[in-house]
VMD Tcl script that builds the backbone (N, CA, C; Angstrom):
set m [mol new atoms 180]
animate dup $m
set s [atomselect $m all]
$s set {name element resname resid chain x y z} {
  {N N MET 1 A 22.299 -20.915 26.255}
  {CA C MET 1 A 23.275 -21.220 25.234}
  {C C MET 1 A 22.842 -22.412 24.383}
  {N N ARG 2 A 22.224 -23.411 25.019}
  {CA C ARG 2 A 21.808 -24.582 24.257}
  {C C ARG 2 A 20.747 -24.229 23.232}
  {N N ALA 3 A 19.846 -23.333 23.602}
  {CA C ALA 3 A 18.795 -22.931 22.672}
  {C C ALA 3 A 19.400 -22.226 21.463}
  {N N ILE 4 A 20.377 -21.403 21.698}
  {CA C ILE 4 A 21.036 -20.706 20.590}
  {C C ILE 4 A 21.784 -21.713 19.714}
  {N N GLY 5 A 22.463 -22.642 20.348}
  {CA C GLY 5 A 23.176 -23.668 19.600}
  {C C GLY 5 A 22.234 -24.524 18.767}
  {N N ALA 6 A 21.083 -24.872 19.341}
  {CA C ALA 6 A 20.107 -25.679 18.614}
  {C C ALA 6 A 19.542 -24.904 17.430}
  {N N ARG 7 A 19.265 -23.634 17.625}
  {CA C ARG 7 A 18.746 -22.818 16.528}
  {C C ARG 7 A 19.788 -22.633 15.427}
  {N N LEU 8 A 21.026 -22.446 15.824}
  {CA C LEU 8 A 22.101 -22.297 14.849}
  {C C LEU 8 A 22.293 -23.599 14.061}
  {N N ARG 9 A 22.236 -24.722 14.750}
  {CA C ARG 9 A 22.355 -26.017 14.076}
  {C C ARG 9 A 21.206 -26.202 13.092}
  {N N TRP 10 A 19.973 -25.902 13.514}
  {CA C TRP 10 A 18.813 -26.021 12.633}
  {C C TRP 10 A 18.988 -25.137 11.402}
  {N N PHE 11 A 19.415 -23.891 11.622}
  {CA C PHE 11 A 19.593 -22.956 10.512}
  {C C PHE 11 A 20.617 -23.471 9.510}
  {N N CYS 12 A 21.748 -23.948 9.997}
  {CA C CYS 12 A 22.798 -24.458 9.102}
  {C C CYS 12 A 22.326 -25.690 8.343}
  {N N ARG 13 A 21.612 -26.578 9.009}
  {CA C ARG 13 A 21.109 -27.779 8.330}
  {C C ARG 13 A 20.117 -27.408 7.235}
  {N N GLU 14 A 19.253 -26.443 7.502}
  {CA C GLU 14 A 18.310 -25.998 6.487}
  {C C GLU 14 A 19.019 -25.269 5.350}
  {N N LEU 15 A 19.964 -24.443 5.696}
  {CA C LEU 15 A 20.684 -23.662 4.708}
  {C C LEU 15 A 21.450 -24.545 3.728}
  {N N PHE 16 A 22.093 -25.583 4.239}
  {CA C PHE 16 A 22.904 -26.448 3.396}
  {C C PHE 16 A 22.133 -27.642 2.841}
  {N N GLY 17 A 20.849 -27.764 3.152}
  {CA C GLY 17 A 20.024 -28.807 2.562}
  {C C GLY 17 A 20.132 -30.163 3.223}
  {N N ASP 18 A 20.657 -30.218 4.428}
  {CA C ASP 18 A 20.820 -31.504 5.107}
  {C C ASP 18 A 19.492 -32.173 5.435}
  {N N THR 19 A 18.424 -31.409 5.523}
  {CA C THR 19 A 17.132 -31.984 5.889}
  {C C THR 19 A 16.309 -32.411 4.685}
  {N N LYS 20 A 16.787 -32.160 3.481}
  {CA C LYS 20 A 16.015 -32.521 2.281}
  {C C LYS 20 A 15.718 -34.011 2.218}
  {N N TYR 21 A 16.716 -34.818 2.499}
  {CA C TYR 21 A 16.519 -36.263 2.442}
  {C C TYR 21 A 15.514 -36.713 3.497}
  {N N GLU 22 A 15.634 -36.188 4.702}
  {CA C GLU 22 A 14.716 -36.562 5.770}
  {C C GLU 22 A 13.278 -36.203 5.409}
  {N N ARG 23 A 13.080 -35.008 4.850}
  {CA C ARG 23 A 11.733 -34.596 4.443}
  {C C ARG 23 A 11.218 -35.445 3.294}
  {N N TYR 24 A 12.116 -35.810 2.363}
  {CA C TYR 24 A 11.723 -36.656 1.235}
  {C C TYR 24 A 11.278 -38.032 1.724}
  {N N VAL 25 A 12.012 -38.612 2.650}
  {CA C VAL 25 A 11.653 -39.919 3.188}
  {C C VAL 25 A 10.314 -39.847 3.915}
  {N N ALA 26 A 10.102 -38.798 4.700}
  {CA C ALA 26 A 8.827 -38.644 5.409}
  {C C ALA 26 A 7.678 -38.516 4.418}
  {N N HIS 27 A 7.877 -37.747 3.357}
  {CA C HIS 27 A 6.846 -37.595 2.332}
  {C C HIS 27 A 6.576 -38.920 1.634}
  {N N LEU 28 A 7.642 -39.627 1.278}
  {CA C LEU 28 A 7.503 -40.888 0.572}
  {C C LEU 28 A 6.734 -41.901 1.401}
  {N N ARG 29 A 7.035 -41.974 2.671}
  {CA C ARG 29 A 6.343 -42.931 3.548}
  {C C ARG 29 A 4.892 -42.547 3.785}
  {N N ALA 30 A 4.605 -41.250 3.835}
  {CA C ALA 30 A 3.229 -40.801 4.074}
  {C C ALA 30 A 2.370 -40.874 2.816}
  {N N ALA 31 A 2.913 -40.425 1.691}
  {CA C ALA 31 A 2.115 -40.320 0.469}
  {C C ALA 31 A 2.200 -41.557 -0.414}
  {N N HIS 32 A 3.275 -42.306 -0.307}
  {CA C HIS 32 A 3.479 -43.462 -1.190}
  {C C HIS 32 A 3.956 -44.671 -0.380}
  {N N PRO 33 A 3.118 -45.174 0.521}
  {CA C PRO 33 A 3.565 -46.319 1.326}
  {C C PRO 33 A 3.812 -47.533 0.430}
  {N N GLY 34 A 4.803 -48.288 0.781}
  {CA C GLY 34 A 5.132 -49.469 0.016}
  {C C GLY 34 A 6.176 -49.237 -1.058}
  {N N VAL 35 A 6.439 -47.971 -1.383}
  {CA C VAL 35 A 7.463 -47.652 -2.375}
  {C C VAL 35 A 8.816 -47.734 -1.665}
  {N N PRO 36 A 9.788 -48.400 -2.266}
  {CA C PRO 36 A 11.093 -48.486 -1.595}
  {C C PRO 36 A 11.758 -47.112 -1.466}
  {N N VAL 37 A 12.352 -46.883 -0.327}
  {CA C VAL 37 A 13.016 -45.610 -0.045}
  {C C VAL 37 A 14.471 -45.710 -0.518}
  {N N PRO 38 A 14.897 -44.787 -1.382}
  {CA C PRO 38 A 16.295 -44.838 -1.833}
  {C C PRO 38 A 17.251 -44.453 -0.706}
  {N N ASP 39 A 18.470 -44.929 -0.808}
  {CA C ASP 39 A 19.457 -44.535 0.194}
  {C C ASP 39 A 19.884 -43.091 -0.051}
  {N N VAL 40 A 20.617 -42.538 0.877}
  {CA C VAL 40 A 21.005 -41.124 0.817}
  {C C VAL 40 A 21.796 -40.822 -0.448}
  {N N ARG 41 A 22.721 -41.685 -0.773}
  {CA C ARG 41 A 23.573 -41.453 -1.930}
  {C C ARG 41 A 22.757 -41.408 -3.230}
  {N N THR 42 A 21.832 -42.329 -3.368}
  {CA C THR 42 A 20.971 -42.352 -4.556}
  {C C THR 42 A 20.091 -41.115 -4.612}
  {N N PHE 43 A 19.554 -40.716 -3.457}
  {CA C PHE 43 A 18.717 -39.519 -3.409}
  {C C PHE 43 A 19.464 -38.310 -3.927}
  {N N TRP 44 A 20.690 -38.076 -3.435}
  {CA C TRP 44 A 21.443 -36.897 -3.847}
  {C C TRP 44 A 21.868 -36.980 -5.308}
  {N N ARG 45 A 22.215 -38.181 -5.765}
  {CA C ARG 45 A 22.592 -38.342 -7.166}
  {C C ARG 45 A 21.422 -37.953 -8.071}
  {N N GLU 46 A 20.222 -38.439 -7.753}
  {CA C GLU 46 A 19.035 -38.110 -8.542}
  {C C GLU 46 A 18.650 -36.637 -8.401}
  {N N HIS 47 A 18.822 -36.103 -7.208}
  {CA C HIS 47 A 18.498 -34.692 -6.957}
  {C C HIS 47 A 19.358 -33.772 -7.824}
  {N N TYR 48 A 20.661 -34.031 -7.840}
  {CA C TYR 48 A 21.558 -33.190 -8.638}
  {C C TYR 48 A 21.367 -33.413 -10.132}
  {N N ALA 49 A 21.040 -34.635 -10.534}
  {CA C ALA 49 A 20.770 -34.895 -11.952}
  {C C ALA 49 A 19.530 -34.122 -12.399}
  {N N GLU 50 A 18.516 -34.077 -11.549}
  {CA C GLU 50 A 17.297 -33.315 -11.859}
  {C C GLU 50 A 17.607 -31.821 -11.959}
  {N N GLN 51 A 18.436 -31.307 -11.070}
  {CA C GLN 51 A 18.806 -29.896 -11.125}
  {C C GLN 51 A 19.571 -29.574 -12.398}
  {N N ASP 52 A 20.434 -30.477 -12.816}
  {CA C ASP 52 A 21.199 -30.238 -14.038}
  {C C ASP 52 A 20.300 -30.248 -15.271}
  {N N GLN 53 A 19.274 -31.102 -15.280}
  {CA C GLN 53 A 18.365 -31.176 -16.422}
  {C C GLN 53 A 17.400 -30.001 -16.461}
  {N N ASN 54 A 16.975 -29.535 -15.290}
  {CA C ASN 54 A 16.004 -28.436 -15.198}
  {C C ASN 54 A 16.547 -27.369 -14.255}
  {N N PRO 55 A 17.410 -26.484 -14.731}
  {CA C PRO 55 A 18.046 -25.529 -13.828}
  {C C PRO 55 A 17.083 -24.503 -13.231}
  {N N GLY 56 A 15.982 -24.214 -13.861}
  {CA C GLY 56 A 15.014 -23.285 -13.288}
  {C C GLY 56 A 15.584 -21.894 -13.093}
  {N N ALA 57 A 15.452 -21.354 -11.887}
  {CA C ALA 57 A 15.841 -19.972 -11.612}
  {C C ALA 57 A 17.225 -19.871 -10.997}
  {N N ARG 58 A 18.029 -20.912 -11.124}
  {CA C ARG 58 A 19.389 -20.826 -10.565}
  {C C ARG 58 A 20.201 -19.791 -11.337}
  {N N CYS 59 A 21.142 -19.205 -10.688}
  {CA C CYS 59 A 21.932 -18.167 -11.329}
  {C C CYS 59 A 23.007 -18.750 -12.248}
  {N N CYS 60 A 23.492 -19.959 -11.965}
  {CA C CYS 60 A 24.589 -20.515 -12.764}
  {C C CYS 60 A 24.260 -21.888 -13.299}
}
mol reanalyze $m
mol bondsrecalc $m
mol representation Tube
mol addrep $m
């Protein structure tokens, strides 16, 4: 049961984008050491602003 619960939790976190910030921080620290890491709120604000400016293949 725990394995199923862990997989379900992982799936939901990936589906809803909860891991985007964690992956961004890991990338920033690996590829750009010394650059200040934005807090979660700033990350999401910039992320959504970028999506609004460049909608790409979104349906709406």
